[in-house]
C-alpha positions as CSV (number, residue, x, y, z in Angstrom):
1,M,-9.1,-9.8,-26.2
2,L,-10.3,-6.2,-25.9
3,S,-9.3,-3.7,-28.6
4,F,-6.6,-1.1,-27.6
5,K,-9.3,1.6,-27.9
6,K,-11.6,-0.2,-25.5
7,L,-8.7,-0.8,-23.1
8,M,-7.9,2.9,-23.1
9,Q,-11.6,3.7,-22.4
10,A,-11.6,1.4,-19.5
11,A,-8.3,2.9,-18.3
12,F,-9.9,6.4,-18.4
13,V,-12.8,5.2,-16.2
14,A,-10.4,3.6,-13.8
15,A,-8.3,6.7,-13.6
16,S,-11.4,8.8,-12.8
17,L,-12.2,6.4,-9.9
18,L,-8.7,6.6,-8.7
19,F,-8.7,10.4,-8.7
20,T,-12.0,10.4,-6.9
21,G,-10.5,8.1,-4.2
22,V,-7.5,10.4,-3.8
23,I,-9.9,13.3,-3.1
24,A,-11.9,11.2,-0.7
25,N,-8.9,10.4,1.2
26,A,-8.1,14.1,1.5
27,Q,-4.6,13.7,0.2
28,V,-3.1,17.1,-0.7
29,Y,-0.3,17.4,-3.2
30,I,1.3,20.5,-4.8
31,K,1.1,20.9,-8.5
32,P,4.2,19.3,-10.1
33,P,6.5,22.0,-11.4
34,I,6.8,20.5,-14.8
35,M,4.1,18.7,-16.7
36,Q,3.9,17.7,-20.4
37,A,0.7,16.5,-22.0
38,N,2.3,13.6,-23.8
39,W,3.4,12.2,-20.4
40,S,-0.3,11.1,-20.0
41,Y,-1.1,10.1,-23.6
42,P,-1.7,6.4,-24.3
43,Y,0.7,4.3,-26.3
44,E,0.1,0.8,-27.4
45,P,2.3,-1.6,-25.4
46,F,4.7,-3.9,-27.2
47,R,7.4,-6.4,-26.9
48,I,10.8,-4.8,-27.2
49,V,13.0,-7.9,-27.0
50,G,12.7,-11.3,-25.4
51,N,10.9,-11.0,-22.1
52,L,11.1,-7.2,-22.0
53,Y,8.1,-5.1,-22.8
54,Y,7.2,-1.4,-23.1
55,V,4.1,-0.7,-21.0
56,G,4.5,3.1,-20.4
57,T,2.7,6.2,-21.8
58,Y,3.6,8.0,-24.9
59,D,6.7,9.5,-23.4
60,L,7.1,8.2,-19.8
61,A,8.8,4.9,-20.3
62,C,7.8,2.0,-18.1
63,Y,9.3,-1.5,-18.7
64,L,7.9,-4.9,-17.7
65,I,10.4,-7.8,-17.4
66,T,8.7,-11.1,-17.1
67,T,10.0,-14.3,-15.5
68,P,8.5,-17.6,-14.4
69,K,9.1,-16.5,-10.8
70,G,7.2,-13.2,-11.2
71,H,7.7,-9.9,-12.9
72,I,9.7,-6.7,-12.5
73,L,8.3,-3.2,-13.4
74,I,10.7,-0.4,-13.9
75,N,9.1,3.0,-13.5
76,T,5.4,3.7,-13.0
77,G,4.8,7.2,-14.6
78,L,2.4,9.7,-13.1
79,A,-0.2,8.6,-10.4
80,D,-3.1,9.0,-12.8
81,A,-1.4,6.7,-15.3
82,T,-1.6,3.7,-13.0
83,P,-4.8,2.3,-14.6
84,M,-3.3,2.7,-18.0
85,I,-0.1,0.8,-17.0
86,I,-2.3,-2.0,-15.6
87,Q,-4.3,-2.3,-18.7
88,H,-1.1,-2.3,-20.8
89,I,0.3,-5.2,-18.8
90,E,-2.9,-7.2,-18.9
91,S,-3.4,-6.6,-22.6
92,L,-0.1,-8.3,-23.2
93,G,-1.3,-11.3,-21.4
94,F,0.4,-10.9,-18.0
95,K,-1.1,-10.4,-14.5
96,V,-0.3,-7.3,-12.5
97,K,-0.5,-9.3,-9.3
98,D,2.5,-11.3,-10.5
99,I,4.8,-8.2,-10.2
100,K,7.2,-9.0,-7.5
101,I,9.7,-6.0,-7.7
102,L,9.2,-2.3,-8.4
103,L,12.3,-0.4,-9.6
104,A,12.8,3.2,-10.7
105,T,15.5,5.0,-12.7
106,H,15.1,7.9,-10.2
107,G,12.8,9.4,-7.7
108,H,10.9,12.2,-9.6
109,Y,7.2,12.3,-9.6
110,D,6.9,11.5,-13.4
111,H,8.6,8.1,-12.8
112,V,7.5,7.0,-9.2
113,A,4.1,8.6,-8.6
114,G,2.4,5.3,-9.2
115,M,4.6,3.3,-6.8
116,A,2.4,3.5,-3.7
117,E,-0.8,2.4,-5.5
118,L,1.0,-0.5,-7.4
119,K,2.5,-1.7,-4.2
120,K,-0.9,-1.9,-2.6
121,L,-2.3,-3.8,-5.6
122,T,0.6,-6.3,-5.9
123,G,2.5,-6.5,-2.7
124,A,5.7,-6.1,-4.7
125,K,8.9,-5.0,-3.0
126,I,10.0,-1.5,-3.9
127,L,13.8,-1.2,-4.4
128,I,15.5,2.1,-5.0
129,N,18.9,3.6,-4.8
130,K,19.7,4.6,-1.2
131,R,20.3,8.2,-2.2
132,D,16.7,8.6,-3.5
133,A,15.0,6.7,-0.6
134,A,14.1,9.8,1.4
135,V,12.5,11.6,-1.5
136,L,10.4,8.5,-2.3
137,A,9.3,8.3,1.3
138,D,8.3,11.9,1.7
139,G,6.5,12.3,-1.7
140,G,9.2,14.4,-3.3
141,N,9.3,17.1,-0.5
142,S,13.0,16.6,0.0
143,D,14.0,16.8,-3.6
144,Y,17.0,19.1,-4.1
145,V,15.3,21.2,-6.7
146,F,11.6,20.7,-6.4
147,G,11.3,20.1,-2.7
148,G,10.4,22.2,0.3
149,K,6.9,23.1,-0.8
150,G,5.0,19.8,-0.2
151,M,4.4,16.4,-1.8
152,T,4.3,16.0,-5.5
153,F,3.3,12.3,-5.4
154,P,1.9,9.8,-2.9
155,P,4.7,8.9,-0.5
156,V,5.8,5.3,0.0
157,K,8.6,3.8,2.0
158,P,11.0,1.5,0.0
159,D,11.4,-2.1,1.1
160,G,15.0,-2.3,0.2
161,L,17.9,0.1,-0.6
162,L,20.2,-0.4,-3.6
163,D,23.8,0.6,-3.6
164,N,26.1,1.2,-6.5
165,N,26.5,-1.8,-8.9
166,D,24.1,-3.9,-6.8
167,V,22.5,-6.8,-8.8
168,V,18.7,-7.3,-8.6
169,K,17.7,-10.9,-9.1
170,L,14.4,-12.6,-9.9
171,G,14.1,-15.9,-11.6
172,D,16.8,-16.1,-14.3
173,M,17.1,-12.2,-14.5
174,K,20.1,-10.4,-13.2
175,I,19.9,-6.6,-13.4
176,T,23.0,-4.5,-12.6
177,C,22.2,-1.1,-11.0
178,I,24.7,1.4,-12.5
179,P,25.0,4.7,-10.5
180,T,24.3,7.7,-12.8
181,P,23.7,10.6,-10.3
182,G,23.1,14.2,-11.0
183,H,19.5,14.4,-12.2
184,T,18.8,13.1,-8.7
185,P,21.4,11.8,-6.2
186,G,20.2,8.3,-6.6
187,A,19.6,8.3,-10.4
188,T,20.3,4.7,-11.7
189,S,20.7,3.0,-15.0
190,F,20.0,-0.7,-15.5
191,L,22.1,-3.1,-17.5
192,F,21.0,-6.7,-18.1
193,D,20.9,-9.5,-20.7
194,V,17.7,-10.6,-22.5
195,K,17.3,-13.6,-24.7
196,D,14.9,-14.2,-27.6
197,E,14.6,-17.0,-30.1
198,K,17.7,-15.9,-32.0
199,R,20.3,-14.4,-29.7
200,T,21.1,-12.7,-26.4
201,Y,21.0,-8.9,-26.2
202,K,22.7,-6.7,-23.5
203,V,20.1,-4.0,-22.7
204,L,20.7,-0.6,-21.2
205,I,17.9,1.4,-19.7
206,A,19.7,4.6,-19.3
207,N,18.9,7.4,-16.9
208,M,20.1,10.2,-19.1
209,P,22.0,13.0,-17.3
210,T,19.4,15.8,-17.9
211,V,20.4,19.0,-16.1
212,L,17.4,20.6,-14.4
213,D,16.9,24.3,-15.2
214,D,16.8,25.3,-11.5
215,A,19.9,23.3,-10.6
216,N,22.9,25.5,-9.6
217,L,26.0,23.6,-10.7
218,V,28.4,26.5,-9.9
219,T,27.9,26.8,-6.2
220,G,25.9,23.5,-5.7
221,M,22.6,23.1,-4.0
222,P,22.0,23.1,-0.2
223,L,20.5,19.6,-0.4
224,Y,23.0,18.4,-3.0
225,P,26.4,20.3,-2.8
226,D,28.2,17.8,-5.0
227,V,25.7,17.9,-7.9
228,A,28.2,19.2,-10.5
229,K,30.8,16.6,-9.5
230,D,28.3,13.8,-9.7
231,Y,27.2,14.9,-13.2
232,A,30.8,14.8,-14.3
233,T,31.3,11.3,-12.9
234,T,28.1,10.2,-14.6
235,F,29.2,11.4,-18.0
236,E,32.4,9.5,-17.6
237,T,30.6,6.4,-16.5
238,M,28.0,6.4,-19.2
239,R,30.5,6.9,-22.1
240,K,32.2,3.6,-21.1
241,L,29.1,1.5,-20.9
242,Q,28.8,-1.4,-23.4
243,F,25.4,-2.7,-24.6
244,D,23.4,-3.7,-27.7
245,I,20.0,-2.1,-27.0
246,F,19.6,1.4,-25.8
247,L,16.4,2.5,-23.9
248,A,15.8,5.4,-21.4
249,S,13.4,6.9,-18.8
250,H,11.7,8.9,-21.5
251,A,10.7,7.6,-24.9
252,A,11.9,10.8,-26.6
253,Q,15.4,10.3,-25.1
254,F,16.0,7.2,-27.3
255,N,13.8,8.3,-30.3
256,M,11.3,5.5,-29.6
257,H,8.6,6.9,-31.8
258,Q,10.9,7.0,-34.8
259,K,12.0,3.4,-34.3
260,H,8.7,1.8,-33.5
261,K,5.1,2.6,-34.6
262,P,2.0,1.0,-33.1
263,G,1.3,-2.3,-34.8
264,D,4.9,-2.8,-36.0
265,A,6.2,-6.3,-36.1
266,Y,8.6,-7.5,-33.5
267,N,12.1,-6.2,-34.3
268,P,14.5,-5.6,-31.4
269,D,17.3,-4.6,-33.8
270,V,15.7,-1.2,-34.3
271,F,16.8,-0.4,-30.8
272,I,20.4,-1.1,-31.5
273,D,21.6,2.5,-31.6
274,R,25.1,3.3,-30.2
275,K,25.4,6.3,-32.4
276,G,22.1,7.7,-31.1
277,Y,23.2,7.1,-27.5
278,D,26.5,8.8,-28.0
279,A,24.9,11.8,-29.7
280,A,22.4,12.1,-26.9
281,L,25.2,12.1,-24.3
282,D,27.1,14.7,-26.3
283,N,24.0,16.9,-26.3
284,F,23.4,16.6,-22.5
285,Y,27.1,17.3,-21.9
286,R,27.0,20.5,-23.9
287,L,24.0,21.6,-21.8
288,Y,26.0,20.6,-18.7
289,Q,29.0,22.7,-19.8
290,R,26.7,25.7,-20.6
291,K,25.1,25.4,-17.1
292,L,28.6,25.4,-15.5
293,K,29.4,28.7,-17.2
294,Q,26.3,30.5,-16.0
């Protein structure tokens, strides 16, 4: 098996080739409005619990759920991270071509920009909440905050639309789609059971209710007039959720780097953190209240 360093070197070469291909195809995208360097930093993939693995970058969380019937990938990160995600999956001993379903916590470029390329490579079905379907299909141009200026990621049409509390099934996995709108209209959290050698864990991949700086919660947005109302509903919903393990769309949102270091032994219990989840929600709620008063 290749070392992690060599895998990252290979990923860099592949990313360069991918970027060259984008230029050759004359695809034109606007510069994403928000970018952070650690969104593209590598992070060694690892087993979180049972058949659930972390395969994302340093901060953009991507999750692989494996089953005998094929695999599910939740979130893809930025477009130029696709080779890295592929290397992460393969370094864990799994085949990218076995991915059957692509899911996303919401339709922003930092979580879905690799969807189009991964669909081409795998033939997997893209499933997304119906309220984020249009923004995925037009490359982010209809986003209620960032839209109207052009595409921020390669557009791709979803294969199926998810509604509130739908259940995605593959093999013995059943993933419940919890509506948590506000950050985007179709923002979704995922709740499911995972078994390991000792016990069964209920896992929550939370789409935390981050309020965008440019979102106007007082008067609403032209493309999203009920944004403040949706945020209020989401806070109420998320406070009632019951789970064992707490994960999120960004590693920083669940303090992953404090709980797990590269090379650490398998220890799913470090992600049991109801206190951290409640504290994070309280922080986001304070920001929401402050935004309402502006």
